[in-house]
N, C-alpha and C positions, 0 to 999 in steps of 0.2 A: 482884297487879297492880302494886303499888308496886315490888316487886323486879324485875319485868321492865323497867319504865321506867328503873330505875337502871342495869341492865346495858346497855341500849341506849344510854344517855347516855355511859357510859364508852367503849364501842366507837367512838362517833362522835368523841369527843375524841382517841382514839389515832389514828384514821384521819387526822384533820386534822393532828396533829403530824407523822406520817410524811410527809404530802404537803408540809408546810412545809419539812421537812429536805431533801427531794428538790429542792424549788424553790431552797433556799439553796445546795445543792451546785452546781446548774446555774448559779446566778447567780455563784458564786465563780470568780474568774479566777486564772490562774497564768501566770508568765513561761516562755516556751519560746524556743529558737533556731529561727526559721523561715527556710527557704531561699527566698531571693528570686531567682526565675528571671531577672528583668530585670538584676540586678546580678551574679548569680553568687555572692552572699555571704549569709551568715547574718546575720539581725538579730533582736533581741529583740522579741517581741510578747507581748501578754497574751491568752489565750484561756480560754474557760470550761472547767470541769473535764470536761464531757461531750465536748468537742471535741478533747481532748489525744490520745486514742487515734487519732482520724482523722488528725490532723496527723502523728503518728509514722508511721502506716502508708502514707499516701498522698503525703506531701510529704518524708519523710525528715528531719523535724525532730527535734531532740534537746533535752534539758534543758540549761540553762546550766551552766557549770562554770568551772574555772580553766584557761586556755590560755596557753602560754608561747611566746615567740618562737623559732622554729626556723629560724635564719638559714642553716644549712648544709644543710637539707633531708633530714636523716637520720631524721626522725621523733621526735627527742628535743629538747625545748625547754630553755631556760635563762632565768634572770633572774626578775623579778617577773611575775605574770600580766599579759598585755597585752590580753587579750580574754576575754569570757565565752562566746564561741561558737567552733566549730572552723573558723575561716576560714583560707584559704591562708597559709602562713608561720608557722603556730602548731602546737603539739603539746600533748597533754593531760597532759604531765608536765614537770617542771623538773629532770630528772636529767642533762642533758647537760653533762659536765665540759669538753667540747671543743666549744663552740658554733659555732666557725668551721672545724671539720674534719668533713666528712661521713663519714669513715671511722671516727671514734672518738666514743664518747659516755660510756664508763665508765673508771674508773681504780681498780680494786678494791684495789690495795695502796698507792695514794696516792703513787706515786713520780714522777708527772708524765708517764708513758708510758702511752698508752691500751691497754686490754686487747687490742685486735685486733692491736697491734704489739708488745706486751710479751711477750718470751720467758719471763719469770717473772712472770705476772700476779698470783700470790698471794704474792709475796715482794718486799719493798721493795728496789729496786735503785738503783745509782748510775751505771751505764753507760748508753749510748745505747739499748741493747736492753732496758732495764728490769730487768736482773739485778744482784745484788750484785757489787761489785768483788772479785775473788778476791785476797785478800792471801796471797801465798805465804809459808809458814812452814817452810821447810826448816830442819833442825836445825843448830845449831852443832856444832863438833867439838872434842874434846880429843885432843891428840897428845902422846905421850911423846918426849923428846929424849935421845939416848944419846951424849953427848959430854962428856968430862972437862973440868973447869975452864972451862966456857963460860957466857956470859951467858944462853945458851938452855937451860941445864940445867933440869930440871923439866918442866913441861907447858906446852903452848901451846894457848890457846883461839883457834880460828879462827871469826870472826864471819860468819855466813851472811847474805847480802842477801835471803834468802828463796827464791832461785832456784838455789842451788848454786854461787854465786860467793862468794869470801871476800876482800873488799877490805881487811879489817882484822883485828886480833886482839890478844892480850896474852899475855905470858909470866908464869908463876908459878914462881919459882926454888926448887929444893930443894938447889941447890949440888952435886948428885950426878947421875951418869949414869943415866937412867931405863931400865928394861928391860921394865916392864909397868905397866899402870894399869887401873882399872875405876871406872865411875861408879855411884853408889848414893846413897841418902839415909840416912846413918848416925845423924843426930841427930833424925830424925823431924819436921823442920820443913817438909817439902814442897819443899825446895830440893835441887838437885844437889850432892853432895859427890864427892870422888875419893880413892881409895886408890892409892898409888904405890909400886912396888917398884924397887929399884936393883941395882947390880952387887954382886959377891961381898962378903958380910959387912957390908953396909951397912943402915942403918935404914929401916924402912918409914915413909913419911909419909902423912898424911891432910890433905886440904884441905877445910875446911867452907865450903860455898857460901852466898852471901848472897841468892841468887835473881836477881841481876843479872849473873851470869856471873863474879863475882869469888870467889876462894878464899883463905882464910886457911890457908896451908900451915904444918904443924908436924910434928915427929917424934913417933912413937908410943912410942919406946923399945924397939920390937920389932925384932930383927935377923932378916933373911932373906937367905940366901946366894944371890945371883944369881937374883932372881925372874924366872921365865920366863912364867908365866900367873897370873892372879888371878881367883878366883870369889867371889861374895858370896852369903850365905845365913844363915839362923838355924840354926847347927849345934848349939847347946846347948839349944834349945827354950825359951828364956826370953822370946821375943817381940822381941828386939833383933837387928839385922843384924850379922853377923860377916864377916870376910874369911878366905879360904883361899888360900895362895900356894904354887905349885909352885916348888921351888928346883932349880937345876942341881947343887947340892951333895949332892943325894940325900935331901932331906927335904921334908916338907910343914909349912909354918908356918901356925898358926891364931891369929887375933886375935879375941878375944871382945869384942863391942861392949857398951857400957853404955846405949845408946839416947840418949846425949847427945854422942856424938862421941869418947868415950874408949875405949881398948882395953886388954885384958889378954892377954898372950901366953901360950900353952900351951907346954909342952916340945915341941921339934920332933918330928915323927912320921917315922919311917924309912919311906921310900917305895919302897925296893928298887932304887934307882939314880938317876942324874941325871934329874931330873924336868922334862920339857919341856912338859907339858900337864896340866890339871886340870879335872875336872867333878864336880859335886855332885848327888846325888839319892838317894832312898830305894829301893834296889833290892829289898829283901826285905820291905818293907811293915811294918816293926816300929815305924815312927814316928821313927826316927833317920836322919839323913842320912849317906850313905856317900860315899867319895871314890874316883873312878877317875882314875888318872894313867898317863902313859907313863914307864916306867923304862928309861933308856938304860944298861943294864948287862947284858952277856951277850946276851940275845935281843931287847932293845929291845921289851919286851912291855907289855901292859896289866895294871896291877896294880890290884886292888880292895881298899880298906880299909873294913871294915864299921864304921860309927860306933857309939859307945857312948852317944850322947845327951847327952854333956857337951862335945863337940867333939873328943874323942880317939877312938881306935879300939879295937875288941876283937879284930880278926883281920885278917890281910892274906893275900890269895890272888892267884896269878898266872894270868891268862887268856892263856896263850901260844898263838898260832895261826900261828907261823912268820913269818919276815921281820922287817923293821924298821918299827915303828910310829912315827908322828910326831905325831899329834894325836888327841884323844879327846873325845867328847861323849856326853851322856846324855839320853834322852827315850823316849817311847812311840812307836816307829816302826811297830809292827805293829798298833796300835789295840786291844790287848787289856786296857789299863788299868794295866799295870805298866811299870817303867822298864827300857829296853834300853840297850845300849852300842854305840856306833859308833866305829871308829878308822880311820885312814888310814895307808898305808905307802908303801913304795917298790917300783918295778918290778912284778913279778908278784904282789906281795902286796896291792896296791891297796886296795880298800875292804873292811873287815871288819865284819860285823854280828853282835853277840852278842845273840841273842833270849832274853829272860827267859821261862822255861817254868814258873816256880814254885819253891818252896823244897823242900829235902830235909829229912830228919829233924832235922838240926842247924840249921835255919833259915837255911841258905845257899842261894843261887840255883843252880839247874841251868840251864846255858846251852846253847842250840842255836846253832852257829856257821856262818856263811856267809862265803865269801871271793869277792870279785869282782875279777878281775885288771884291771890298768890299766897302760898303758905309761908313765904319767906319775907323778911324785911327787905324793902326796896328803896334805896336812897338814889334817886335819879341825879346824874351829874351832867350829862351832855347828850346832844343828838348828833350822830355822825353816820355816814354811810359806811357800814362795817362789812358789807358783803358785796359791794361793787355793783349793785343793781340800780343805783341812782336815787334810792329812797333813804330818808333819814331813819336810822334805827336808834333805839334807846340804850344808853350805857348806864348801868347802875351798879351799886355795891350793896351788900347786905350780909345777913347771916342766916344760917339754918340753926334753929335752937336745938340743943341737946341737953340732957340732964346734967352732964358733967362739964360741957364746954359749948361754945358757939363756934360753928364752922363758918369763917368769913369767906365770902365769894365775890367774884366779879362776874357780872352778867351782861349779855347782849340780847336784847329783845328785837327780833327782826320784823320790819315793816313790810306789809304786802303791797305797799304803794298807795293804799287808800286810807292809811291811818289805822289799820287793824293790826293787832299784835297777838299772835298765838303763842302764849307763854310755854306751851308744851314743846315748841321747837326752839326755845331760847338756848343760847350757849351759856351754861352756868359752870364757871371754873372755880373750884375750891382752892384756897390757898392755905399756906401754913402761917400766914402773917397775922397781924393784929387788926385793930379797927381801922377802917379805910375812910378817910375824909375827902379824898380828892382823886380824880383820875385824869391822866393826860394821855392823849392819843397821838400816835405817830410811828415812825420807823426807828426803833431803837437798836434792833439787831442787824441793820444794814443790808437786809435781803430784799427790800422792796415791799414786804408784807406789812400790814397794819398791826402794830403792837399796842398794848395798854400798859400803863405804869401807875401804880397806886402807892400811897404812903402806907405805913404799917405801925400805927400808934399802939402802945407807947414804946415800941422798939426803935432802935437806931438803925432802921433799915427801910428799904422800899421793896416792892414786889413787881417784877416784870412778867407780863403775860404775853408771850410771843405769838404772833400770827404764824400759821403754818403755810400760808400762800394759797390756800383754797378759800373760796368765798365764805366769809364768816367763820372760818376755822381757826383754832388756836391750839398751840402746843402746851407743854407742861410748864407751869409758872416756876420761876426761880427767884430766890431772895438775894438782894444785894445789900451787904452790910459794910459799914465803914466806921472807924473811930471818929470821923468828921461829923457823923450824924447822931442826934439824940432826940428821941420822942418826935418822930417825923409827923408832919401834918400836911401842908399843901405841897403839890408837885406840879411842875410844868417842864416843857421841853425847850431846849435851845436848838431848834431845827433850822 
């Protein structure tokens, strides 16, 4: 009996506690934003907990919050909270960066131009469209001057304004008539240096750059007879950059670099005749760089000297294919992974492609030869991808003969990817300049397109052929003259 009374008592106490909790909840009040139909505004009132759901469903009331002034009516507020209820002229966020512009509210990149008007919304900009100001960085140019006993002997640096104009420059005198030059980093300090060749029997000079466009010019003690072209590469496999010079005297001169800007000359290499062009590459895949040159003796042919790994050669062979060759370049034009040779000639001997088909039993390359006739003279200078398709194209200079004058041209012969060149589709750009001995490739006009620069002998000028931004397309060439230049020969870019 006693146990039953105890259970009944506990149950009664629990019932009373629950009833009291319900009464307390009903009695507890909470602030809400109630819509007043008379004023059309929300106002804060306190209602019991049980009535909140009714207010929300029947009156459209809401809980209080932070509301910000929306002065431009775009649904985004700004400033400190101005109300606890969603009254007209307020918004439930404070993210409006442009509180007085109904078209803008956000500035993701923080450049002061709203996202809806910003042409570059995720990139901090300086112009009125919210994009970075494009600072053109067209390359400066180094030019060789070929005039005896002139203050302009040596090389001229033409200072680019970034857009392909050259309002200033500086000469670096070698006191000798320059015939060729090439830019490289010989002392491995990250700055541009330059190697300079001169007329017959004169010393090769090197200018070490300070990174600001200045060059400390000095002789190397290496003699090269009438340098016509210069290539740079590590020809003795020691990790330091060397230079290789084609000489009109019939030799190849090699200067072995020490990585600090000094050079040691090797005994001149017999090249098979007056050498007008030079290219370097490993054609037989033995790890040693080989030399291809144009030998102007007898057939004016392409001669190939197989490198011995120390800068010298182990064997010289002639790749004669008829006619007069003028320039040579090396690269993988057929996309099979080995080095091919391309040369240019005169008249019906046009463009010649020597396709590398692999080695014979003596580790010498077996060549498959193709000749593409052309009515124009064709002096091949380099292989570059000029149309952005991943294939190496041929860049050459030459002229179209006329009874009264020769029209000098810069030409690009486009590769189909298999080492075939249809000259009918070549880009041939006539210029008003003089004879062209050298071509440099890069961005001179600062627009990201590929441009070409040539000398204009015997004038004190260069010619710029600007790319137009389309694949393999070029604009109108223009000439750059300067009293700093005389009888220009080699050119290269300080990019």
